[in-house]
ZAZAZA-395337 format. One record per atom (N, C-alpha, C, O): residue number from 0; x negated, y negated, z; atom name. Coordinates in steps of 0.02 Angstrom, whole numbers, plus 50000, padded with zeros to 5 digits. Example, Ala and Ser with C-alpha at 12.3 -4.5 7.8 and 13.67 -1.06 7.14 Angstrom:
<r n="0" east="49340" north="50284" up="50390" atom="N"/>
<r n="0" east="49385" north="50225" up="50390" atom="CA"/>
<r n="0" east="49340" north="50165" up="50390" atom="C"/>
<r n="0" east="49288" north="50166" up="50423" atom="O"/>
<r n="1" east="49358" north="50112" up="50354" atom="N"/>
<r n="1" east="49316" north="50053" up="50357" atom="CA"/>
<r n="1" east="49355" north="49998" up="50394" atom="C"/>
<r n="1" east="49330" north="49943" up="50402" atom="O"/>
This chain:
<r n="0" east="49959" north="50060" up="50000" atom="N"/>
<r n="0" east="50000" north="50000" up="50000" atom="CA"/>
<r n="0" east="49957" north="49938" up="50000" atom="C"/>
<r n="0" east="49900" north="49938" up="50023" atom="O"/>
<r n="1" east="49985" north="49884" up="49974" atom="N"/>
<r n="1" east="49953" north="49819" up="49973" atom="CA"/>
<r n="1" east="49999" north="49769" up="50007" atom="C"/>
<r n="1" east="50058" north="49765" up="49990" atom="O"/>
<r n="2" east="49972" north="49732" up="50053" atom="N"/>
<r n="2" east="50011" north="49680" up="50086" atom="CA"/>
<r n="2" east="49990" north="49612" up="50059" atom="C"/>
<r n="2" east="49930" north="49598" up="50052" atom="O"/>
<r n="3" east="50039" north="49570" up="50044" atom="N"/>
<r n="3" east="50026" north="49505" up="50015" atom="CA"/>
<r n="3" east="50059" north="49452" up="50058" atom="C"/>
<r n="3" east="50118" north="49457" up="50076" atom="O"/>
<r n="4" east="50021" north="49400" up="50075" atom="N"/>
<r n="4" east="50048" north="49346" up="50116" atom="CA"/>
<r n="4" east="50032" north="49280" up="50081" atom="C"/>
<r n="4" east="49974" north="49262" up="50072" atom="O"/>
<r n="5" east="50086" north="49244" up="50061" atom="N"/>
<r n="5" east="50077" north="49180" up="50028" atom="CA"/>
<r n="5" east="50075" north="49123" up="50079" atom="C"/>
<r n="5" east="50101" north="49130" up="50135" atom="O"/>
<r n="6" east="50045" north="49069" up="50059" atom="N"/>
<r n="6" east="50045" north="49008" up="50099" atom="CA"/>
<r n="6" east="50033" north="48949" up="50052" atom="C"/>
<r n="6" east="50014" north="48958" up="49995" atom="O"/>
<r n="7" east="50045" north="48889" up="50078" atom="N"/>
<r n="7" east="50030" north="48829" up="50040" atom="CA"/>
<r n="7" east="50090" north="48793" up="50012" atom="C"/>
<r n="7" east="50082" north="48739" up="49983" atom="O"/>
<r n="8" east="50149" north="48822" up="50019" atom="N"/>
<r n="8" east="50208" north="48787" up="49993" atom="CA"/>
<r n="8" east="50225" north="48727" up="50036" atom="C"/>
<r n="8" east="50196" north="48716" up="50089" atom="O"/>
<r n="9" east="50274" north="48688" up="50012" atom="N"/>
<r n="9" east="50295" north="48629" up="50049" atom="CA"/>
<r n="9" east="50332" north="48580" up="50006" atom="C"/>
<r n="9" east="50354" north="48596" up="49951" atom="O"/>
<r n="10" east="50339" north="48520" up="50032" atom="N"/>
<r n="10" east="50374" north="48467" up="49997" atom="CA"/>
<r n="10" east="50323" north="48418" up="49968" atom="C"/>
<r n="10" east="50277" north="48397" up="50003" atom="O"/>
<r n="11" east="50331" north="48402" up="49906" atom="N"/>
<r n="11" east="50284" north="48357" up="49872" atom="CA"/>
<r n="11" east="50323" north="48312" up="49824" atom="C"/>
<r n="11" east="50375" north="48333" up="49797" atom="O"/>
<r n="12" east="50299" north="48253" up="49813" atom="N"/>
<r n="12" east="50331" north="48208" up="49765" atom="CA"/>
<r n="12" east="50312" north="48227" up="49694" atom="C"/>
<r n="12" east="50259" north="48256" up="49682" atom="O"/>
<r n="13" east="50355" north="48211" up="49648" atom="N"/>
<r n="13" east="50340" north="48223" up="49577" atom="CA"/>
<r n="13" east="50274" north="48190" up="49559" atom="C"/>
<r n="13" east="50260" north="48133" up="49579" atom="O"/>
<r n="14" east="50235" north="48227" up="49520" atom="N"/>
<r n="14" east="50169" north="48203" up="49502" atom="CA"/>
<r n="14" east="50114" north="48226" up="49548" atom="C"/>
<r n="14" east="50055" north="48219" up="49533" atom="O"/>
<r n="15" east="50133" north="48254" up="49605" atom="N"/>
<r n="15" east="50085" north="48277" up="49654" atom="CA"/>
<r n="15" east="50059" north="48347" up="49639" atom="C"/>
<r n="15" east="50074" north="48377" up="49587" atom="O"/>
<r n="16" east="50019" north="48372" up="49686" atom="N"/>
<r n="16" east="49987" north="48437" up="49678" atom="CA"/>
<r n="16" east="49995" north="48480" up="49740" atom="C"/>
<r n="16" east="50001" north="48454" up="49796" atom="O"/>
<r n="17" east="49994" north="48544" up="49730" atom="N"/>
<r n="17" east="49993" north="48593" up="49784" atom="CA"/>
<r n="17" east="49950" north="48651" up="49763" atom="C"/>
<r n="17" east="49942" north="48665" up="49703" atom="O"/>
<r n="18" east="49922" north="48685" up="49812" atom="N"/>
<r n="18" east="49884" north="48745" up="49798" atom="CA"/>
<r n="18" east="49913" north="48802" up="49840" atom="C"/>
<r n="18" east="49912" north="48800" up="49902" atom="O"/>
<r n="19" east="49939" north="48852" up="49806" atom="N"/>
<r n="19" east="49965" north="48911" up="49839" atom="CA"/>
<r n="19" east="49911" north="48963" up="49846" atom="C"/>
<r n="19" east="49869" north="48972" up="49802" atom="O"/>
<r n="20" east="49912" north="48997" up="49903" atom="N"/>
<r n="20" east="49864" north="49051" up="49915" atom="CA"/>
<r n="20" east="49901" north="49115" up="49928" atom="C"/>
<r n="20" east="49957" north="49115" up="49955" atom="O"/>
<r n="21" east="49870" north="49170" up="49910" atom="N"/>
<r n="21" east="49898" north="49236" up="49922" atom="CA"/>
<r n="21" east="49842" north="49280" up="49948" atom="C"/>
<r n="21" east="49794" north="49295" up="49911" atom="O"/>
<r n="22" east="49847" north="49300" up="50011" atom="N"/>
<r n="22" east="49797" north="49343" up="50041" atom="CA"/>
<r n="22" east="49820" north="49415" up="50035" atom="C"/>
<r n="22" east="49876" north="49432" up="50054" atom="O"/>
<r n="23" east="49777" north="49457" up="50007" atom="N"/>
<r n="23" east="49793" north="49528" up="49996" atom="CA"/>
<r n="23" east="49754" north="49571" up="50044" atom="C"/>
<r n="23" east="49696" north="49557" up="50060" atom="O"/>
<r n="24" east="49786" north="49624" up="50068" atom="N"/>
<r n="24" east="49753" north="49673" up="50111" atom="CA"/>
<r n="24" east="49783" north="49741" up="50098" atom="C"/>
<r n="24" east="49837" north="49748" up="50069" atom="O"/>
<r n="25" east="49748" north="49793" up="50120" atom="N"/>
<r n="25" east="49773" north="49860" up="50111" atom="CA"/>
<r n="25" east="49725" north="49903" up="50071" atom="C"/>
<r n="25" east="49666" north="49886" up="50064" atom="O"/>
<r n="26" east="49749" north="49957" up="50045" atom="N"/>
<r n="26" east="49706" north="50003" up="50009" atom="CA"/>
<r n="26" east="49683" north="49973" up="49943" atom="C"/>
<r n="26" east="49712" north="49925" up="49918" atom="O"/>
<r n="27" east="49632" north="50001" up="49915" atom="N"/>
<r n="27" east="49605" north="49978" up="49851" atom="CA"/>
<r n="27" east="49629" north="50023" up="49795" atom="C"/>
<r n="27" east="49644" north="50082" up="49806" atom="O"/>
<r n="28" east="49631" north="49995" up="49735" atom="N"/>
<r n="28" east="49652" north="50032" up="49676" atom="CA"/>
<r n="28" east="49601" north="50022" up="49620" atom="C"/>
<r n="28" east="49554" north="49982" up="49627" atom="O"/>
<r n="29" east="49610" north="50058" up="49567" atom="N"/>
<r n="29" east="49561" north="50053" up="49513" atom="CA"/>
<r n="29" east="49573" north="49995" up="49466" atom="C"/>
<r n="29" east="49527" north="49971" up="49434" atom="O"/>
<r n="30" east="49634" north="49973" up="49461" atom="N"/>
<r n="30" east="49649" north="49917" up="49416" atom="CA"/>
<r n="30" east="49703" north="49874" up="49446" atom="C"/>
<r n="30" east="49747" north="49898" up="49482" atom="O"/>
<r n="31" east="49700" north="49810" up="49430" atom="N"/>
<r n="31" east="49747" north="49762" up="49458" atom="CA"/>
<r n="31" east="49769" north="49712" up="49405" atom="C"/>
<r n="31" east="49732" north="49693" up="49359" atom="O"/>
<r n="32" east="49831" north="49691" up="49414" atom="N"/>
<r n="32" east="49855" north="49632" up="49380" atom="CA"/>
<r n="32" east="49884" north="49587" up="49435" atom="C"/>
<r n="32" east="49925" north="49608" up="49475" atom="O"/>
<r n="33" east="49861" north="49525" up="49435" atom="N"/>
<r n="33" east="49885" north="49477" up="49485" atom="CA"/>
<r n="33" east="49932" north="49428" up="49451" atom="C"/>
<r n="33" east="49924" north="49412" up="49392" atom="O"/>
<r n="34" east="49980" north="49405" up="49489" atom="N"/>
<r n="34" east="50026" north="49358" up="49459" atom="CA"/>
<r n="34" east="50063" north="49316" up="49510" atom="C"/>
<r n="34" east="50065" north="49331" up="49569" atom="O"/>
<r n="35" east="50091" north="49263" up="49484" atom="N"/>
<r n="35" east="50137" north="49221" up="49522" atom="CA"/>
<r n="35" east="50203" north="49217" up="49485" atom="C"/>
<r n="35" east="50204" north="49207" up="49424" atom="O"/>
<r n="36" east="50256" north="49226" up="49522" atom="N"/>
<r n="36" east="50324" north="49219" up="49495" atom="CA"/>
<r n="36" east="50358" north="49164" up="49536" atom="C"/>
<r n="36" east="50335" north="49145" up="49589" atom="O"/>
<r n="37" east="50414" north="49140" up="49510" atom="N"/>
<r n="37" east="50452" north="49091" up="49549" atom="CA"/>
<r n="37" east="50527" north="49101" up="49536" atom="C"/>
<r n="37" east="50548" north="49124" up="49483" atom="O"/>
<r n="38" east="50565" north="49082" up="49586" atom="N"/>
<r n="38" east="50638" north="49087" up="49581" atom="CA"/>
<r n="38" east="50668" north="49020" up="49600" atom="C"/>
<r n="38" east="50672" north="49004" up="49660" atom="O"/>
<r n="39" east="50689" north="48981" up="49551" atom="N"/>
<r n="39" east="50722" north="48917" up="49567" atom="CA"/>
<r n="39" east="50790" north="48929" up="49599" atom="C"/>
<r n="39" east="50818" north="48984" up="49593" atom="O"/>
<r n="40" east="50817" north="48880" up="49633" atom="N"/>
<r n="40" east="50883" north="48888" up="49665" atom="CA"/>
<r n="40" east="50936" north="48907" up="49615" atom="C"/>
<r n="40" east="50944" north="48874" up="49564" atom="O"/>
<r n="41" east="50972" north="48961" up="49628" atom="N"/>
<r n="41" east="51026" north="48983" up="49585" atom="CA"/>
<r n="41" east="51005" north="49016" up="49521" atom="C"/>
<r n="41" east="51047" north="49029" up="49478" atom="O"/>
<r n="42" east="50941" north="49029" up="49513" atom="N"/>
<r n="42" east="50917" north="49059" up="49451" atom="CA"/>
<r n="42" east="50879" north="49123" up="49466" atom="C"/>
<r n="42" east="50865" north="49140" up="49523" atom="O"/>
<r n="43" east="50863" north="49159" up="49413" atom="N"/>
<r n="43" east="50826" north="49222" up="49420" atom="CA"/>
<r n="43" east="50751" north="49209" up="49428" atom="C"/>
<r n="43" east="50725" north="49157" up="49408" atom="O"/>
<r n="44" east="50718" north="49258" up="49456" atom="N"/>
<r n="44" east="50645" north="49255" up="49463" atom="CA"/>
<r n="44" east="50612" north="49261" up="49394" atom="C"/>
<r n="44" east="50632" north="49302" up="49354" atom="O"/>
<r n="45" east="50563" north="49219" up="49382" atom="N"/>
<r n="45" east="50528" north="49221" up="49318" atom="CA"/>
<r n="45" east="50453" north="49215" up="49327" atom="C"/>
<r n="45" east="50428" north="49192" up="49378" atom="O"/>
<r n="46" east="50418" north="49236" up="49275" atom="N"/>
<r n="46" east="50345" north="49237" up="49276" atom="CA"/>
<r n="46" east="50317" north="49166" up="49271" atom="C"/>
<r n="46" east="50341" north="49126" up="49231" atom="O"/>
<r n="47" east="50266" north="49152" up="49311" atom="N"/>
<r n="47" east="50230" north="49088" up="49307" atom="CA"/>
<r n="47" east="50162" north="49098" up="49276" atom="C"/>
<r n="47" east="50143" north="49064" up="49228" atom="O"/>
<r n="48" east="50124" north="49146" up="49302" atom="N"/>
<r n="48" east="50056" north="49157" up="49277" atom="CA"/>
<r n="48" east="50033" north="49227" up="49295" atom="C"/>
<r n="48" east="50055" north="49255" up="49345" atom="O"/>
<r n="49" east="49988" north="49255" up="49255" atom="N"/>
<r n="49" east="49958" north="49319" up="49270" atom="CA"/>
<r n="49" east="49883" north="49316" up="49259" atom="C"/>
<r n="49" east="49858" north="49274" up="49221" atom="O"/>
<r n="50" east="49848" north="49360" up="49293" atom="N"/>
<r n="50" east="49775" north="49363" up="49288" atom="CA"/>
<r n="50" east="49754" north="49435" up="49292" atom="C"/>
<r n="50" east="49774" north="49473" up="49336" atom="O"/>
<r n="51" east="49712" north="49455" up="49243" atom="N"/>
<r n="51" east="49687" north="49523" up="49240" atom="CA"/>
<r n="51" east="49613" north="49520" up="49224" atom="C"/>
<r n="51" east="49591" north="49479" up="49183" atom="O"/>
<r n="52" east="49574" north="49562" up="49255" atom="N"/>
<r n="52" east="49502" north="49563" up="49245" atom="CA"/>
<r n="52" east="49486" north="49571" up="49171" atom="C"/>
<r n="52" east="49514" north="49614" up="49137" atom="O"/>
<r n="53" east="49441" north="49529" up="49146" atom="N"/>
<r n="53" east="49419" north="49535" up="49077" atom="CA"/>
<r n="53" east="49464" north="49503" up="49025" atom="C"/>
<r n="53" east="49451" north="49506" up="48966" atom="O"/>
<r n="54" east="49518" north="49472" up="49048" atom="N"/>
<r n="54" east="49564" north="49441" up="49001" atom="CA"/>
<r n="54" east="49579" north="49369" up="49022" atom="C"/>
<r n="54" east="49573" north="49351" up="49080" atom="O"/>
<r n="55" east="49598" north="49329" up="48973" atom="N"/>
<r n="55" east="49617" north="49261" up="48989" atom="CA"/>
<r n="55" east="49682" north="49261" up="49029" atom="C"/>
<r n="55" east="49725" north="49304" up="49018" atom="O"/>
<r n="56" east="49690" north="49213" up="49074" atom="N"/>
<r n="56" east="49753" north="49207" up="49109" atom="CA"/>
<r n="56" east="49810" north="49192" up="49061" atom="C"/>
<r n="56" east="49799" north="49164" up="49008" atom="O"/>
<r n="57" east="49869" north="49211" up="49080" atom="N"/>
<r n="57" east="49928" north="49194" up="49041" atom="CA"/>
<r n="57" east="49974" north="49150" up="49084" atom="C"/>
<r n="57" east="49977" north="49157" up="49145" atom="O"/>
<r n="58" east="50009" north="49105" up="49050" atom="N"/>
<r n="58" east="50053" north="49058" up="49085" atom="CA"/>
<r n="58" east="50120" north="49052" up="49049" atom="C"/>
<r n="58" east="50125" north="49059" up="48989" atom="O"/>
<r n="59" east="50171" north="49038" up="49090" atom="N"/>
<r n="59" east="50235" north="49019" up="49060" atom="CA"/>
<r n="59" east="50226" north="48953" up="49024" atom="C"/>
<r n="59" east="50187" north="48910" up="49046" atom="O"/>
<r n="60" east="50262" north="48944" up="48970" atom="N"/>
<r n="60" east="50255" north="48883" up="48930" atom="CA"/>
<r n="60" east="50269" north="48821" up="48972" atom="C"/>
<r n="60" east="50239" north="48768" up="48961" atom="O"/>
<r n="61" east="50314" north="48826" up="49019" atom="N"/>
<r n="61" east="50334" north="48768" up="49059" atom="CA"/>
<r n="61" east="50280" north="48744" up="49107" atom="C"/>
<r n="61" east="50283" north="48687" up="49131" atom="O"/>
<r n="62" east="50230" north="48785" up="49120" atom="N"/>
<r n="62" east="50178" north="48766" up="49168" atom="CA"/>
<r n="62" east="50109" north="48762" up="49136" atom="C"/>
<r n="62" east="50061" north="48739" up="49168" atom="O"/>
<r n="63" east="50103" north="48783" up="49074" atom="N"/>
<r n="63" east="50038" north="48786" up="49041" atom="CA"/>
<r n="63" east="50008" north="48715" up="49039" atom="C"/>
<r n="63" east="50041" north="48667" up="49019" atom="O"/>
<r n="64" east="49946" north="48711" up="49059" atom="N"/>
<r n="64" east="49912" north="48646" up="49060" atom="CA"/>
<r n="64" east="49918" north="48610" up="49126" atom="C"/>
<r n="64" east="49882" north="48561" up="49139" atom="O"/>
<r n="65" east="49963" north="48632" up="49168" atom="N"/>
<r n="65" east="49973" north="48601" up="49234" atom="CA"/>
<r n="65" east="49953" north="48648" up="49292" atom="C"/>
<r n="65" east="49930" north="48626" up="49344" atom="O"/>
<r n="66" east="49964" north="48713" up="49281" atom="N"/>
<r n="66" east="49951" north="48762" up="49334" atom="CA"/>
<r n="66" east="49890" north="48803" up="49315" atom="C"/>
<r n="66" east="49876" north="48814" up="49256" atom="O"/>
<r n="67" east="49853" north="48826" up="49365" atom="N"/>
<r n="67" east="49796" north="48869" up="49355" atom="CA"/>
<r n="67" east="49796" north="48926" up="49405" atom="C"/>
<r n="67" east="49800" north="48914" up="49466" atom="O"/>
<r n="68" east="49792" north="48987" up="49381" atom="N"/>
<r n="68" east="49787" north="49045" up="49424" atom="CA"/>
<r n="68" east="49714" north="49065" up="49429" atom="C"/>
<r n="68" east="49677" north="49063" up="49379" atom="O"/>
<r n="69" east="49694" north="49085" up="49489" atom="N"/>
<r n="69" east="49625" north="49106" up="49498" atom="CA"/>
<r n="69" east="49621" north="49157" up="49554" atom="C"/>
<r n="69" east="49669" north="49168" up="49592" atom="O"/>
<r n="70" east="49563" north="49189" up="49559" atom="N"/>
<r n="70" east="49554" north="49241" up="49609" atom="CA"/>
<r n="70" east="49486" north="49233" up="49641" atom="C"/>
<r n="70" east="49436" north="49216" up="49608" atom="O"/>
<r n="71" east="49483" north="49245" up="49706" atom="N"/>
<r n="71" east="49420" north="49248" up="49743" atom="CA"/>
<r n="71" east="49411" north="49319" up="49767" atom="C"/>
<r n="71" east="49443" north="49341" up="49815" atom="O"/>
<r n="72" east="49368" north="49356" up="49733" atom="N"/>
<r n="72" east="49359" north="49427" up="49750" atom="CA"/>
<r n="72" east="49332" north="49436" up="49821" atom="C"/>
<r n="72" east="49351" north="49483" up="49856" atom="O"/>
<r n="73" east="49287" north="49392" up="49841" atom="N"/>
<r n="73" east="49258" north="49398" up="49908" atom="CA"/>
<r n="73" east="49310" north="49390" up="49963" atom="C"/>
<r n="73" east="49305" north="49422" up="50015" atom="O"/>
<r n="74" east="49360" north="49348" up="49950" atom="N"/>
<r n="74" east="49412" north="49336" up="50000" atom="CA"/>
<r n="74" east="49474" north="49379" up="49987" atom="C"/>
<r n="74" east="49521" north="49377" up="50025" atom="O"/>
<r n="75" east="49472" north="49416" up="49931" atom="N"/>
<r n="75" east="49530" north="49457" up="49912" atom="CA"/>
<r n="75" east="49593" north="49414" up="49911" atom="C"/>
<r n="75" east="49644" north="49432" up="49940" atom="O"/>
<r n="76" east="49588" north="49358" up="49877" atom="N"/>
<r n="76" east="49643" north="49310" up="49875" atom="CA"/>
<r n="76" east="49655" north="49287" up="49804" atom="C"/>
<r n="76" east="49610" north="49287" up="49761" atom="O"/>
<r n="77" east="49717" north="49268" up="49792" atom="N"/>
<r n="77" east="49737" north="49240" up="49727" atom="CA"/>
<r n="77" east="49767" north="49171" up="49740" atom="C"/>
<r n="77" east="49801" north="49160" up="49791" atom="O"/>
<r n="78" east="49754" north="49126" up="49695" atom="N"/>
<r n="78" east="49776" north="49057" up="49704" atom="CA"/>
<r n="78" east="49817" north="49033" up="49645" atom="C"/>
<r n="78" east="49810" north="49058" up="49589" atom="O"/>
<r n="79" east="49859" north="48984" up="49657" atom="N"/>
<r n="79" east="49894" north="48950" up="49604" atom="CA"/>
<r n="79" east="49887" north="48875" up="49617" atom="C"/>
<r n="79" east="49918" north="48847" up="49662" atom="O"/>
<r n="80" east="49846" north="48843" up="49576" atom="N"/>
<r n="80" east="49838" north="48771" up="49581" atom="CA"/>
<r n="80" east="49891" north="48738" up="49538" atom="C"/>
<r n="80" east="49896" north="48752" up="49478" atom="O"/>
<r n="81" east="49931" north="48695" up="49568" atom="N"/>
<r n="81" east="49987" north="48665" up="49532" atom="CA"/>
<r n="81" east="49978" north="48589" up="49532" atom="C"/>
<r n="81" east="49976" north="48557" up="49585" atom="O"/>
<r n="82" east="49972" north="48561" up="49473" atom="N"/>
<r n="82" east="49963" north="48489" up="49465" atom="CA"/>
<r n="82" east="50021" north="48460" up="49425" atom="C"/>
<r n="82" east="50058" north="48495" up="49392" atom="O"/>
<r n="83" east="50027" north="48394" up="49429" atom="N"/>
<r n="83" east="50079" north="48358" up="49392" atom="CA"/>
<r n="83" east="50147" north="48391" up="49403" atom="C"/>
<r n="83" east="50184" north="48405" up="49356" atom="O"/>
<r n="84" east="50162" north="48404" up="49465" atom="N"/>
<r n="84" east="50224" north="48440" up="49481" atom="CA"/>
<r n="84" east="50285" north="48400" up="49463" atom="C"/>
<r n="84" east="50287" north="48338" up="49468" atom="O"/>
<r n="85" east="50336" north="48436" up="49441" atom="N"/>
<r n="85" east="50399" north="48408" up="49420" atom="CA"/>
<r n="85" east="50456" north="48435" up="49464" atom="C"/>
<r n="85" east="50449" north="48489" up="49492" atom="O"/>
<r n="86" east="50511" north="48398" up="49469" atom="N"/>
<r n="86" east="50567" north="48425" up="49509" atom="CA"/>
<r n="86" east="50589" north="48495" up="49486" atom="C"/>
<r n="86" east="50610" north="48535" up="49527" atom="O"/>
<r n="87" east="50583" north="48509" up="49422" atom="N"/>
<r n="87" east="50603" north="48575" up="49397" atom="CA"/>
<r n="87" east="50556" north="48631" up="49418" atom="C"/>
<r n="87" east="50569" north="48689" up="49405" atom="O"/>
<r n="88" east="50500" north="48614" up="49449" atom="N"/>
<r n="88" east="50456" north="48664" up="49477" atom="CA"/>
<r n="88" east="50479" north="48688" up="49546" atom="C"/>
<r n="88" east="50450" north="48734" up="49574" atom="O"/>
<r n="89" east="50530" north="48656" up="49572" atom="N"/>
<r n="89" east="50557" north="48676" up="49637" atom="CA"/>
<r n="89" east="50581" north="48748" up="49634" atom="C"/>
<r n="89" east="50621" north="48767" up="49591" atom="O"/>
<r n="90" east="50556" north="48790" up="49680" atom="N"/>
<r n="90" east="50571" north="48861" up="49680" atom="CA"/>
<r n="90" east="50537" north="48894" up="49740" atom="C"/>
<r n="90" east="50496" north="48864" up="49774" atom="O"/>
<r n="91" east="50556" north="48956" up="49751" atom="N"/>
<r n="91" east="50517" north="48999" up="49795" atom="CA"/>
<r n="91" east="50466" north="49036" up="49751" atom="C"/>
<r n="91" east="50484" north="49067" up="49701" atom="O"/>
<r n="92" east="50404" north="49031" up="49770" atom="N"/>
<r n="92" east="50350" north="49060" up="49731" atom="CA"/>
<r n="92" east="50327" north="49125" up="49764" atom="C"/>
<r n="92" east="50316" north="49128" up="49825" atom="O"/>
<r n="93" east="50320" north="49176" up="49723" atom="N"/>
<r n="93" east="50302" north="49243" up="49747" atom="CA"/>
<r n="93" east="50236" north="49265" up="49717" atom="C"/>
<r n="93" east="50225" north="49258" up="49657" atom="O"/>
<r n="94" east="50194" north="49292" up="49759" atom="N"/>
<r n="94" east="50133" north="49324" up="49737" atom="CA"/>
<r n="94" east="50149" north="49396" up="49717" atom="C"/>
<r n="94" east="50192" north="49428" up="49748" atom="O"/>
<r n="95" east="50116" north="49420" up="49666" atom="N"/>
<r n="95" east="50131" north="49487" up="49638" atom="CA"/>
<r n="95" east="50065" north="49521" up="49622" atom="C"/>
<r n="95" east="50018" north="49491" up="49596" atom="O"/>
<r n="96" east="50062" north="49585" up="49638" atom="N"/>
<r n="96" east="50005" north="49626" up="49619" atom="CA"/>
<r n="96" east="50031" north="49692" up="49590" atom="C"/>
<r n="96" east="50073" north="49725" up="49620" atom="O"/>
<r n="97" east="50005" north="49709" up="49532" atom="N"/>
<r n="97" east="50018" north="49776" up="49505" atom="CA"/>
<r n="97" east="49952" north="49814" up="49511" atom="C"/>
<r n="97" east="49903" north="49798" up="49479" atom="O"/>
<r n="98" east="49953" north="49865" up="49554" atom="N"/>
<r n="98" east="49893" north="49904" up="49568" atom="CA"/>
<r n="98" east="49904" north="49974" up="49541" atom="C"/>
<r n="98" east="49947" north="50011" up="49566" atom="O"/>
<r n="99" east="49865" north="49993" up="49490" atom="N"/>
<r n="99" east="49878" north="50053" up="49452" atom="CA"/>
<r n="99" east="49950" north="50049" up="49427" atom="C"/>
<r n="99" east="49965" north="50005" up="49388" atom="O"/>
<r n="100" east="49994" north="50092" up="49448" atom="N"/>
<r n="100" east="50063" north="50090" up="49424" atom="CA"/>
<r n="100" east="50112" north="50064" up="49476" atom="C"/>
<r n="100" east="50173" north="50066" up="49466" atom="O"/>
<r n="101" east="50086" north="50039" up="49532" atom="N"/>
<r n="101" east="50129" north="50016" up="49586" atom="CA"/>
<r n="101" east="50132" north="49940" up="49588" atom="C"/>
<r n="101" east="50082" north="49906" up="49574" atom="O"/>
<r n="102" east="50189" north="49913" up="49607" atom="N"/>
<r n="102" east="50199" north="49841" up="49610" atom="CA"/>
<r n="102" east="50212" north="49820" up="49682" atom="C"/>
<r n="102" east="50247" north="49853" up="49720" atom="O"/>
<r n="103" east="50182" north="49763" up="49700" atom="N"/>
<r n="103" east="50189" north="49737" up="49767" atom="CA"/>
<r n="103" east="50206" north="49662" up="49763" atom="C"/>
<r n="103" east="50183" north="49626" up="49718" atom="O"/>
<r n="104" east="50245" north="49640" up="49811" atom="N"/>
<r n="104" east="50267" north="49570" up="49814" atom="CA"/>
<r n="104" east="50254" north="49540" up="49882" atom="C"/>
<r n="104" east="50258" north="49574" up="49933" atom="O"/>
<r n="105" east="50239" north="49475" up="49883" atom="N"/>
<r n="105" east="50237" north="49439" up="49945" atom="CA"/>
<r n="105" east="50307" north="49417" up="49965" atom="C"/>
<r n="105" east="50356" north="49431" up="49931" atom="O"/>
<r n="106" east="50310" north="49383" up="50021" atom="N"/>
<r n="106" east="50375" north="49364" up="50049" atom="CA"/>
<r n="106" east="50400" north="49298" up="50018" atom="C"/>
<r n="106" east="50458" north="49280" up="50026" atom="O"/>
<r n="107" east="50357" north="49263" up="49985" atom="N"/>
<r n="107" east="50376" north="49201" up="49952" atom="CA"/>
<r n="107" east="50359" north="49139" up="49993" atom="C"/>
<r n="107" east="50359" north="49141" up="50055" atom="O"/>
<r n="108" east="50344" north="49085" up="49958" atom="N"/>
<r n="108" east="50333" north="49021" up="49990" atom="CA"/>
<r n="108" east="50371" north="48968" up="49951" atom="C"/>
<r n="108" east="50369" north="48968" up="49889" atom="O"/>
<r n="109" east="50405" north="48925" up="49986" atom="N"/>
<r n="109" east="50450" north="48876" up="49953" atom="CA"/>
<r n="109" east="50412" north="48814" up="49934" atom="C"/>
<r n="109" east="50374" north="48785" up="49973" atom="O"/>
<r n="110" east="50423" north="48793" up="49872" atom="N"/>
<r n="110" east="50396" north="48730" up="49846" atom="CA"/>
<r n="110" east="50455" north="48685" up="49826" atom="C"/>
<r n="110" east="50498" north="48705" up="49787" atom="O"/>
<r n="111" east="50455" north="48626" up="49854" atom="N"/>
<r n="111" east="50507" north="48578" up="49837" atom="CA"/>
<r n="111" east="50474" north="48514" up="49810" atom="C"/>
<r n="111" east="50432" north="48484" up="49844" atom="O"/>
<r n="112" east="50494" north="48495" up="49750" atom="N"/>
<r n="112" east="50466" north="48435" up="49719" atom="CA"/>
<r n="112" east="50521" north="48382" up="49715" atom="C"/>
<r n="112" east="50572" north="48392" up="49682" atom="O"/>
<r n="113" east="50510" north="48327" up="49748" atom="N"/>
<r n="113" east="50560" north="48274" up="49749" atom="CA"/>
<r n="113" east="50546" north="48224" up="49693" atom="C"/>
<r n="113" east="50489" north="48212" up="49674" atom="O"/>
<r n="114" east="50600" north="48195" up="49668" atom="N"/>
<r n="114" east="50593" north="48148" up="49612" atom="CA"/>
<r n="114" east="50584" north="48076" up="49637" atom="C"/>
<r n="114" east="50578" north="48030" up="49597" atom="O"/>
């Protein structure tokens, strides 16, 4: 099993920045895909960004150029740097790991962007 704990959410004004962190712990696997998803109020959860070893990160079109996903192997953590935030970025953000064929989710951290 992999345990994921997000942090860094909060309230920010439009145009501001936040950095989300996801601390991972538990057993190790041979391959990983890391990702961030978000669920806006009243909407379904959707993909924000993914990161896989040896490949370029992928981003949803709505965040490309503003958000950056990264990983610190030494800290076993995944980050989402969010810049130029917009009210439509308001959502609960979830950390995601696919380890071999198993999927794990964090509990979510709320981001609210005021206009």
